[in-house]
Phi, psi and omega in degrees: 000134180290164180296320180295321178292321179296318178299317179294319181299318181280342169295323177287320182292329191311313183294336184246001187301313182300314180296327183284324190236345187295318181296321179288315190268341184307306179299327179289320177297316180300314180297319181297325188260014175283151174053052174290143180302144180297329182275005176275077184274328181250112186245131173254124170261104186271109189083057187291339180058230181271007175089025183294341178279338190303320181296344185260003178268142178291153179290160174084011177256153174271115188243129173244129176244127177243149176203152180282339187256118177296325180296320177293318181298324178300322180286325176296324180300329182280001182287336177095336179288150179288114181206141176266119185252134182224132173281114186202166182264128179297340179269001178208071186293134181276053185226152178286159176302140173053042186256356179232156184264333184207140179239132175259121178238083181253116175056045180235321184296329179279000182253321185295155179301322184227098183296326180295317179293321179296319179292322177299322177294320177299315179299321180299316186273347182276135179286154173303134184091349180285163184244157171240131173250118191235134173226123177189177179261127181218146167277160174259159181304130178079358180291128186287306173039056188301323181292315180298322179288323182294324182272000184305315179298321178291315182295326178298323177292340179260016173079033170203152179253136181249003187236022179283135174257112186300320183299328177292322179290317182294328185301336181280352185240081184295345179281350181265133178249132179283122177268314180204155181211104186246121174292145181220234193304159179055051175066026179092002177298317173279144182225141172260119187233137173242134180230152175230140176274127182290160182291331179250122183260000000 
């Protein structure tokens, strides 16, 4: 799906997005964002959407939220938490190299046109020693999952990918170290993943 089509799709989704996903994703977001490092002072929420992650972040952090959809950002603005919101592309982040301490990637890599490029951008802006907190749906290497693969062309047209193999995406980023990988909703299709960027890139 092109960026313009994705922007239009989430413009339609924006008014009903919270009702559609908050009940399902809220506990997973909370779990993902527990025990954030004390030195994670500058946090990027990449694909902030309507701001559903904001209630689970500790106070006193500098938070930047980016999203491709202006309609989603308007709803995030209404959450009340202190956050700097920017309309931007996850595949071309408007940030300097090594400028953030922690990146939140919740339900975004399976949405963007190129997950590898989006992750590469995260690695670029994340400082050495910084962490990534990731929640999304991924296949595992060699997993047959015939239904998920079969519906991939249709789901892509609906603004999400159902056939991404996370390990294939991660393999392109040797500076990232896997801290944890926990299967969760829908029989483990969704995964909670923690990554750390090594000091030497």
